[in-house]
Kinemage of the C-alpha trace (Angstrom):
@kinemage 1
@onewidth
@group {chain A} dominant
@subgroup {mainchain}
@vectorlist {calphas} color= white
{ca met a 1} P 0.221 -0.035 0.210
{ca pro a 2} L 1.710 3.166 -0.908
{ca val a 3} L 2.316 5.710 1.598
{ca arg a 4} L 0.564 9.289 1.138
{ca pro a 5} L 3.002 12.162 1.177
{ca ser a 6} L 1.879 13.613 4.792
{ca glu a 7} L 2.403 9.727 6.026
{ca phe a 8} L 6.265 9.858 4.435
{ca ile a 9} L 6.703 13.362 5.777
{ca arg a 10} L 5.868 12.065 9.353
{ca leu a 11} L 7.852 8.662 9.011
{ca ala a 12} L 11.075 10.421 7.365
{ca ser a 13} L 11.414 13.009 9.984
{ca arg a 14} L 10.022 11.060 13.192
{ca pro a 15} L 12.178 11.458 16.291
{ca arg a 16} L 14.181 9.144 17.943
{ca leu a 17} L 14.951 11.077 21.049
{ca val a 18} L 15.644 10.122 24.846
{ca leu a 19} L 14.722 12.515 27.505
{ca val a 20} L 17.789 12.124 30.524
{ca met a 21} L 15.956 13.131 34.035
{ca cys a 22} L 18.375 14.320 36.407
{ca gly a 23} L 18.328 15.794 39.686
{ca leu a 24} L 18.296 14.900 43.376
{ca pro a 25} L 15.623 12.669 44.944
{ca ala a 26} L 12.427 14.705 45.935
{ca arg a 27} L 13.021 17.452 42.996
{ca gly a 28} L 9.672 16.558 41.135
{ca lys a 29} L 11.733 14.495 38.044
{ca thr a 30} L 9.049 11.626 37.948
{ca his a 31} L 6.311 14.307 38.206
{ca ile a 32} L 7.966 16.478 35.407
{ca ala a 33} L 8.483 12.789 33.233
{ca leu a 34} L 5.044 11.844 33.398
{ca arg a 35} L 3.797 15.544 32.542
{ca ile a 36} L 6.260 14.927 29.367
{ca ser a 37} L 4.891 11.616 28.703
{ca arg a 38} L 1.407 12.643 28.452
{ca tyr a 39} L 1.884 15.664 26.604
{ca leu a 40} L 4.246 14.117 23.652
{ca ser a 41} L 1.849 10.884 23.448
{ca trp a 42} L -1.170 13.429 23.163
{ca leu a 43} L 0.468 15.291 20.355
{ca gly a 44} L 0.962 11.504 18.758
{ca tyr a 45} L 4.095 10.576 19.453
{ca arg a 46} L 5.007 7.095 20.262
{ca thr a 47} L 6.296 7.992 23.893
{ca arg a 48} L 7.222 5.610 27.078
{ca his a 49} L 8.328 6.169 30.393
{ca phe a 50} L 11.076 3.993 31.888
{ca asn a 51} L 11.507 4.815 35.607
{ca val a 52} L 14.401 3.207 37.474
{ca gly a 53} L 13.145 3.040 40.846
{ca thr a 54} L 10.326 0.983 39.259
{ca tyr a 55} L 12.818 -1.267 37.935
{ca arg a 56} L 14.712 -1.232 41.490
{ca arg a 57} L 11.551 -2.151 43.523
{ca thr a 58} L 10.762 -4.954 40.977
{ca arg a 59} L 13.843 -6.691 41.075
{ca leu a 60} L 15.234 -5.609 44.297
{ca gly a 61} L 12.350 -5.532 46.624
{ca ser a 62} L 11.309 -2.258 48.215
{ca gln a 63} L 11.619 -1.329 52.009
{ca lys a 64} L 15.422 -0.187 51.037
{ca arg a 65} L 16.457 2.258 53.989
{ca his a 66} L 18.866 4.881 53.215
{ca glu a 67} L 21.947 2.618 53.773
{ca phe a 68} L 21.473 1.216 50.688
{ca phe a 69} L 21.926 4.428 48.518
{ca asp a 70} L 25.036 5.189 50.219
{ca pro a 71} L 27.445 5.514 47.417
{ca arg a 72} L 30.204 4.182 50.151
{ca asn a 73} L 27.955 0.823 49.897
{ca pro a 74} L 29.677 -0.961 47.312
{ca glu a 75} L 27.491 -4.080 46.618
{ca ala a 76} L 24.340 -1.602 46.946
{ca arg a 77} L 25.759 0.689 44.317
{ca glu a 78} L 26.408 -2.270 41.937
{ca ala a 79} L 23.208 -3.337 42.275
{ca arg a 80} L 21.584 -0.185 41.575
{ca arg a 81} L 23.778 0.163 38.543
{ca asp a 82} L 22.765 -3.248 37.396
{ca val a 83} L 19.181 -1.932 37.675
{ca ala a 84} L 19.685 1.329 35.715
{ca met a 85} L 21.251 -0.266 32.916
{ca ala a 86} L 18.538 -2.964 32.642
{ca ala a 87} L 16.159 -0.443 32.129
{ca leu a 88} L 18.312 1.372 29.631
{ca ser a 89} L 18.496 -1.802 27.432
{ca asp a 90} L 14.636 -2.035 27.813
{ca leu a 91} L 14.099 1.650 26.579
{ca cys a 92} L 16.798 0.766 23.751
{ca asp a 93} L 14.991 -2.557 22.522
{ca trp a 94} L 11.637 -0.368 22.830
{ca phe a 95} L 13.151 1.975 20.193
{ca arg a 96} L 14.088 -0.677 17.898
{ca glu a 97} L 10.052 -1.586 17.872
{ca gly a 98} L 9.392 1.627 16.544
{ca gly a 99} L 9.545 4.038 19.471
{ca glu a 100} L 9.899 8.023 18.985
{ca val a 101} L 10.424 9.557 22.804
{ca gly a 102} L 11.680 7.601 25.466
{ca ile a 103} L 11.835 8.988 29.109
{ca tyr a 104} L 14.515 7.556 31.484
{ca asp a 105} L 13.818 8.441 34.792
{ca ala a 106} L 16.521 8.299 37.342
{ca thr a 107} L 18.862 10.615 39.523
{ca asn a 108} L 21.877 10.587 37.205
{ca ser a 109} L 23.445 12.332 39.698
{ca val a 110} L 27.020 11.871 38.944
{ca arg a 111} L 28.606 12.525 35.401
{ca ser a 112} L 30.147 9.435 34.846
{ca arg a 113} L 26.518 7.765 34.494
{ca arg a 114} L 25.373 10.462 32.515
{ca asp a 115} L 28.345 9.613 30.135
{ca ala a 116} L 27.594 6.152 29.955
{ca val a 117} L 23.710 6.672 29.244
{ca arg a 118} L 24.792 9.000 26.896
{ca ala a 119} L 27.220 6.570 25.339
{ca arg a 120} L 24.958 3.728 24.889
{ca cys a 121} L 22.191 6.062 23.710
{ca glu a 122} L 24.134 7.317 20.755
{ca asn a 123} L 25.551 4.217 19.982
{ca glu a 124} L 21.895 3.024 19.011
{ca gly a 125} L 21.760 6.568 17.153
{ca leu a 126} L 19.397 7.874 19.563
{ca ala a 127} L 19.786 11.737 20.431
{ca val a 128} L 19.791 12.772 24.003
{ca val a 129} L 18.251 15.632 25.767
{ca phe a 130} L 19.230 15.955 29.864
{ca ile a 131} L 16.349 17.410 31.781
{ca glu a 132} L 17.555 18.541 35.008
{ca ser a 133} L 15.283 19.262 37.980
{ca ile a 134} L 17.034 21.827 40.522
{ca cys a 135} L 15.303 22.877 43.648
{ca glu a 136} L 16.910 25.565 45.620
{ca asp a 137} L 13.522 26.060 47.549
{ca glu a 138} L 13.307 24.029 50.914
{ca ala a 139} L 9.799 24.455 51.435
{ca leu a 140} L 9.083 22.635 48.061
{ca val a 141} L 11.489 19.954 48.969
{ca ala a 142} L 9.604 19.306 52.411
{ca ala a 143} L 5.877 19.498 50.664
{ca asn a 144} L 7.176 16.875 48.058
{ca ile a 145} L 8.542 14.776 50.298
{ca arg a 146} L 5.234 14.660 52.572
{ca gln a 147} L 2.872 14.816 49.487
{ca thr a 148} L 4.600 11.959 47.182
{ca lys a 149} L 7.435 10.018 48.851
{ca leu a 150} L 5.711 9.140 52.285
{ca his a 151} L 3.427 6.964 49.628
{ca met a 152} L 6.141 4.995 48.534
{ca pro a 153} L 6.116 1.068 48.503
{ca asp a 154} L 9.710 1.768 50.178
{ca tyr a 155} L 7.948 2.913 53.293
{ca ala a 156} L 4.656 1.209 53.539
{ca gly a 157} L 3.332 0.783 57.293
{ca met a 158} L 6.654 3.076 58.500
{ca asp a 159} L 5.885 6.012 61.256
{ca pro a 160} L 5.792 9.137 59.026
{ca asp a 161} L 8.338 10.954 61.131
{ca ala a 162} L 10.716 7.974 60.581
{ca ala a 163} L 10.034 7.822 56.817
{ca val a 164} L 10.961 11.680 56.512
{ca ala a 165} L 13.819 10.996 58.202
{ca asp a 166} L 15.231 7.879 56.038
{ca phe a 167} L 14.425 9.613 52.974
{ca arg a 168} L 16.170 12.942 53.819
{ca ala a 169} L 19.167 10.594 54.641
{ca arg a 170} L 18.801 9.147 51.215
{ca ile a 171} L 18.993 12.693 49.753
{ca ala a 172} L 22.096 13.267 51.545
{ca his a 173} L 23.836 10.270 50.289
{ca tyr a 174} L 23.079 11.838 46.614
{ca ala a 175} L 23.950 15.230 47.309
{ca ser a 176} L 27.529 14.247 48.809
{ca val a 177} L 28.329 13.292 45.462
{ca tyr a 178} L 26.034 15.253 43.124
{ca glu a 179} L 27.593 16.770 39.943
{ca pro a 180} L 25.183 19.026 38.088
{ca val a 181} L 24.982 18.898 34.279
{ca ala a 182} L 27.411 20.850 32.572
{ca lys a 183} L 27.806 22.516 28.966
{ca asp a 184} L 29.881 19.997 27.586
{ca glu a 185} L 27.786 17.148 28.270
{ca gly a 186} L 25.557 18.435 25.392
{ca ala a 187} L 21.908 19.663 24.792
{ca tyr a 188} L 20.076 19.809 28.353
{ca ile a 189} L 17.256 21.915 29.676
{ca lys a 190} L 17.377 22.981 33.338
{ca leu a 191} L 14.094 23.393 35.472
{ca ile a 192} L 14.915 25.405 38.808
{ca asp a 193} L 12.178 25.432 41.690
{ca ala a 194} L 9.041 24.030 39.762
{ca gly a 195} L 9.317 26.574 36.738
{ca arg a 196} L 10.833 29.695 38.737
{ca glu a 197} L 13.518 29.557 36.126
{ca leu a 198} L 14.144 27.600 32.804
{ca leu a 199} L 17.675 27.440 31.134
{ca ala a 200} L 17.922 25.928 27.731
{ca his a 201} L 21.386 24.729 26.278
{ca gln a 202} L 22.012 23.554 22.754
{ca ile a 203} L 18.039 22.966 21.916
{ca gln a 204} L 17.435 22.115 18.716
{ca gly a 205} L 14.701 19.974 16.587
{ca tyr a 206} L 10.970 20.632 16.644
{ca val a 207} L 10.356 18.054 19.639
{ca pro a 208} L 12.596 19.781 22.172
{ca ser a 209} L 12.075 23.415 21.038
{ca arg a 210} L 8.108 22.051 21.900
{ca leu a 211} L 9.623 20.709 25.315
{ca val a 212} L 10.961 24.110 26.184
{ca ser a 213} L 7.713 26.131 25.737
{ca phe a 214} L 5.856 23.154 27.578
{ca leu a 215} L 8.058 23.058 30.396
{ca met a 216} L 8.484 27.056 30.884
{ca asn a 217} L 4.928 26.540 31.591
{ca leu a 218} L 4.737 24.132 34.071
{ca his a 219} L 4.054 24.779 37.868
{ca leu a 220} L 3.240 22.839 41.178
{ca val a 221} L 0.232 25.401 42.530
{ca pro a 222} L -2.697 23.485 43.367
{ca arg a 223} L -5.760 23.984 41.484
{ca ser a 224} L -8.552 22.423 39.380
{ca ile a 225} L -9.965 22.661 35.809
{ca tyr a 226} L -13.312 22.462 35.088
{ca met a 227} L -14.640 21.479 31.599
{ca thr a 228} L -18.479 21.217 30.530
{ca arg a 229} L -20.270 21.318 27.403
{ca his a 230} L -22.506 24.056 26.519
{ca gly a 231} L -26.136 23.927 27.600
{ca gln a 232} L -28.705 21.827 25.039
{ca ser a 233} L -28.885 23.952 21.781
{ca glu a 234} L -31.225 23.600 19.475
{ca phe a 235} L -29.387 21.836 17.038
{ca asn a 236} L -29.133 19.385 19.495
{ca lys a 237} L -32.912 18.748 19.793
{ca gln a 238} L -32.895 18.573 15.780
{ca arg a 239} L -30.467 15.862 16.112
{ca lys a 240} L -27.810 18.396 13.604
{ca ile a 241} L -24.230 19.049 13.889
{ca gly a 242} L -22.503 21.865 13.757
{ca gly a 243} L -24.109 25.244 13.181
{ca asp a 244} L -24.397 28.295 15.795
{ca ser a 245} L -27.709 27.686 17.016
{ca pro a 246} L -29.158 29.486 20.477
{ca leu a 247} L -29.550 27.424 23.734
{ca ser a 248} L -32.940 25.531 24.120
{ca pro a 249} L -34.876 26.156 27.314
{ca gln a 250} L -33.098 23.438 28.702
{ca gly a 251} L -30.003 24.705 27.858
{ca glu a 252} L -30.905 28.032 29.622
{ca glu a 253} L -31.739 26.168 32.693
{ca phe a 254} L -28.461 24.675 32.623
{ca ser a 255} L -26.379 28.024 32.340
{ca ala a 256} L -28.680 29.189 35.573
{ca arg a 257} L -27.300 25.602 37.498
{ca leu a 258} L -23.875 25.933 36.273
{ca arg a 259} L -23.677 29.538 37.723
{ca asp a 260} L -24.895 28.515 40.959
{ca tyr a 261} L -22.370 25.569 40.423
{ca met a 262} L -19.610 27.671 40.028
{ca ile a 263} L -20.311 30.359 42.841
{ca ala a 264} L -20.400 27.801 45.242
{ca glu a 265} L -17.669 25.941 44.293
{ca val a 266} L -14.956 28.912 43.202
{ca pro a 267} L -14.770 32.667 44.319
{ca ser a 268} L -15.721 34.667 41.529
{ca asn a 269} L -12.383 36.561 41.861
{ca glu a 270} L -10.315 33.486 41.165
{ca leu a 271} L -12.339 31.848 38.193
{ca met a 272} L -10.833 31.976 34.791
{ca val a 273} L -13.559 31.386 32.231
{ca trp a 274} L -12.944 30.306 28.460
{ca thr a 275} L -15.365 29.433 25.854
{ca ser a 276} L -15.161 29.101 22.047
{ca thr a 277} L -16.504 32.069 19.797
{ca leu a 278} L -20.115 30.303 19.057
{ca gln a 279} L -22.922 31.676 21.153
{ca arg a 280} L -24.113 28.454 22.459
{ca thr a 281} L -20.993 28.572 24.886
{ca ile a 282} L -20.819 32.122 25.034
{ca his a 283} L -24.519 32.306 26.594
{ca thr a 284} L -23.859 29.254 28.700
{ca ala a 285} L -21.010 31.108 30.805
{ca ala a 286} L -23.019 34.608 30.888
{ca arg a 287} L -24.778 34.298 33.679
{ca ile a 288} L -21.408 33.329 35.682
{ca glu a 289} L -20.536 37.457 35.071
{ca arg a 290} L -16.712 36.971 34.822
{ca pro a 291} L -14.484 38.334 32.089
{ca thr a 292} L -14.099 35.392 29.692
{ca thr a 293} L -12.109 34.816 26.731
{ca glu a 294} L -13.064 33.547 23.791
{ca trp a 295} L -10.775 31.123 22.000
{ca arg a 296} L -11.062 29.936 18.262
{ca glu a 297} L -9.360 27.061 19.106
{ca leu a 298} L -12.341 25.820 21.091
{ca asp a 299} L -14.579 26.260 18.383
{ca glu a 300} L -16.674 22.619 17.353
{ca ile a 301} L -15.157 20.369 14.989
{ca asp a 302} L -15.611 22.062 11.767
{ca ala a 303} L -18.383 19.491 9.757
{ca gly a 304} L -17.835 21.335 6.789
{ca glu a 305} L -20.018 20.395 3.998
{ca cys a 306} L -21.817 18.099 6.354
{ca asp a 307} L -22.433 21.311 8.575
{ca gly a 308} L -26.313 21.413 9.842
{ca met a 309} L -27.039 17.843 8.670
{ca thr a 310} L -27.975 15.183 10.778
{ca tyr a 311} L -26.092 11.707 10.207
{ca glu a 312} L -29.182 10.309 8.671
{ca glu a 313} L -29.183 12.681 6.067
{ca ile a 314} L -25.611 12.070 5.768
{ca gln a 315} L -25.784 8.293 5.173
{ca thr a 316} L -28.744 9.147 2.365
{ca arg a 317} L -26.871 11.966 0.547
{ca met a 318} L -23.333 11.144 1.167
{ca pro a 319} L -22.918 7.384 1.844
{ca arg a 320} L -19.128 7.478 1.158
{ca glu a 321} L -18.435 10.028 3.560
{ca phe a 322} L -20.512 8.571 6.082
{ca thr a 323} L -18.685 4.891 5.557
{ca ala a 324} L -15.610 6.543 5.457
{ca arg a 325} L -16.348 8.426 9.246
{ca thr a 326} L -17.667 5.139 10.492
{ca glu a 327} L -14.381 3.303 9.610
{ca asp a 328} L -11.869 5.656 10.979
{ca lys a 329} L -13.633 8.479 13.576
{ca phe a 330} L -10.297 9.832 14.504
{ca gly a 331} L -8.684 10.101 11.271
{ca tyr a 332} L -11.763 11.077 8.980
{ca arg a 333} L -11.792 14.565 7.860
{ca tyr a 334} L -15.304 16.193 6.844
{ca pro a 335} L -15.345 17.183 3.102
{ca arg a 336} L -13.898 20.980 3.131
{ca gly a 337} L -14.107 20.070 7.537
{ca glu a 338} L -11.940 19.159 9.995
{ca ser a 339} L -10.881 15.398 11.805
{ca tyr a 340} L -9.878 14.643 15.324
{ca arg a 341} L -6.327 15.107 14.459
{ca asp a 342} L -6.835 18.679 13.151
{ca ile a 343} L -8.637 19.585 16.713
{ca leu a 344} L -5.501 17.868 18.635
{ca arg a 345} L -3.068 20.447 16.671
{ca arg a 346} L -5.196 23.521 17.073
{ca leu a 347} L -5.705 22.676 20.768
{ca asp a 348} L -1.684 22.299 21.639
{ca arg a 349} L -1.771 26.289 22.002
{ca val a 350} L -4.712 25.845 25.012
{ca ile a 351} L -2.961 22.824 26.593
{ca val a 352} L -0.028 25.140 27.084
{ca glu a 353} L -1.893 27.729 28.296
{ca val a 354} L -4.197 25.675 30.817
{ca glu a 355} L -0.814 24.361 32.154
{ca arg a 356} L 0.629 27.803 32.587
{ca glu a 357} L -2.824 28.959 34.412
{ca arg a 358} L -2.629 28.971 38.042
{ca ser a 359} L -6.387 29.982 38.758
{ca pro a 360} L -9.057 27.621 38.608
{ca val a 361} L -10.293 27.540 35.064
{ca leu a 362} L -13.624 26.411 33.708
{ca ile a 363} L -13.765 25.467 29.989
{ca val a 364} L -17.149 25.658 28.210
{ca gly a 365} L -16.815 23.963 24.979
{ca his a 366} L -18.111 21.311 22.607
{ca gln a 367} L -18.192 17.657 22.731
{ca ala a 368} L -15.001 16.971 20.184
{ca val a 369} L -12.893 19.681 21.290
{ca leu a 370} L -13.632 18.419 25.221
{ca arg a 371} L -12.932 14.812 24.103
{ca ala a 372} L -9.461 16.023 23.053
{ca leu a 373} L -8.853 17.988 26.093
{ca tyr a 374} L -9.913 15.157 28.485
{ca ala a 375} L -7.816 12.548 26.728
{ca tyr a 376} L -4.923 14.828 27.616
{ca phe a 377} L -5.444 15.375 30.988
{ca met a 378} L -6.721 11.609 31.652
{ca asp a 379} L -3.932 10.167 29.404
{ca lys a 380} L -6.210 8.610 27.064
{ca pro a 381} L -5.127 7.331 23.660
{ca thr a 382} L -5.583 10.098 21.365
{ca arg a 383} L -7.415 7.710 19.117
{ca asp a 384} L -10.066 6.658 21.475
{ca cys a 385} L -11.158 10.513 21.295
{ca pro a 386} L -14.398 9.677 19.599
{ca phe a 387} L -15.899 7.222 22.002
{ca leu a 388} L -15.045 9.252 25.124
{ca glu a 389} L -18.379 9.873 26.901
{ca ile a 390} L -18.849 13.791 27.318
{ca pro a 391} L -22.586 14.183 28.189
{ca leu a 392} L -24.477 17.390 28.311
{ca his a 393} L -25.106 19.284 31.590
{ca thr a 394} L -22.282 17.547 33.250
{ca val a 395} L -19.198 19.355 34.878
{ca phe a 396} L -15.735 17.927 34.927
{ca lys a 397} L -13.942 18.600 37.887
{ca leu a 398} L -10.151 17.561 37.000
{ca thr a 399} L -7.522 18.034 39.501
{ca pro a 400} L -4.035 17.713 38.841
{ca thr a 401} L -1.827 15.723 41.008
{ca pro a 402} L 2.011 14.607 41.184
{ca tyr a 403} L 0.978 11.637 39.075
{ca gly a 404} L -1.734 11.938 37.366
{ca cys a 405} L -5.268 13.501 37.640
{ca asp a 406} L -8.224 13.294 39.412
{ca glu a 407} L -11.593 13.546 38.121
{ca glu a 408} L -15.017 14.258 39.645
{ca arg a 409} L -18.109 14.483 37.558
{ca ile a 410} L -21.161 16.597 38.586
{ca val a 411} L -24.675 16.106 36.935
{ca leu a 412} L -26.372 19.385 37.103
{ca gly a 413} L -28.809 18.180 34.764
{ca pro a 414} L -31.806 19.052 33.409
{ca ile a 415} L -33.433 15.670 32.838
{ca ile a 416} L -33.487 15.754 28.697
{ca ala a 417} L -36.206 14.136 27.564
{ca lys a 418} L -35.640 10.681 25.538
{ca gly a 419} L -35.251 11.887 21.751
{ca glu a 420} L -33.658 15.056 22.544
{ca ser a 421} L -29.823 14.062 23.732
{ca val a 422} L -27.932 13.717 21.213
{ca thr a 423} L -23.942 12.321 20.601
{ca leu a 424} L -22.321 15.303 18.294
{ca pro a 425} L -19.001 14.234 16.060
């Protein structure tokens, strides 16, 4: 089967990139690695995270106390090296199977270890970028230990104060030999104090450059992101796709309930409200009486020549288009319109902005767009976007955590009569 030009360009230019995490324990390396993995996977790159700590617990067992991490303990040092090299070998094997971006997550605290990692990767024809997390803010380190490290399998059932003391002793062992990444080691990105400052050196290529922009906007400030579709529209009732129809009476009632919920949930002076440029989202958010940012990137998928039609009409008038969409809902592009893949491209800017925002954000959008955003936050395969359930009159409260995102669904109603609720593109 011949390769289409766009596919050829992608195959010819696909990255073979290893992101090597570096830094002392409790500096947020795994948190950063997981965020990178989620972002690049969402953009469509075959990405995998290799965590050396997980390898160590699997192969050597957990419940390792700080003495195991003492550089003066030769047996333990050799055991840790073997585990690290096993993870690196698996990473290289994965690239031979078609991997594009591998994330090698370990302390990599001394130059000799980083040199070994880089040499092995370059021998496999893989580019390397070091990502070093530096934390000079003791309050951030203490918070990270309490929030994440005490929940590690290493400290299961252990007194919290004793666990903190042991982990701080572990940090001290690494700090005694730590060597920061130097300029002559090649390309690197240094994150200081969870995004307070970023340094980039010898960064070249599309993916590393995108990562610089993405990492510049990461932060650890706790806040929630609220997402909801607009209230039911007149086109919803008629089972038509696209358009710019007004809200139905049920949609107006949802708008009032959304206002009441958000007032009770978030102080009005803290809430950011984002909508698309279409009237059904603008009117849904209007009662909240907060300054609203309208994003064209949040507009519903462009149905092109099918705009304003029902799917029954498309099946009758354009049977080939109906079949093509049925066979590949993610890749299918409406005639003179868009596909889900197109939506992901235009939402890249929204993702970076929502990661940057430190206040709670309410996004009032459309089903296809919110499916793509939900896939990003909940780390779902992008090809599953067309099948994710984003019902009308439901608020999705998503709260980022160090290792993922918590989800809560709040159904605000009103109940829609049978036959009026519709699954849109």
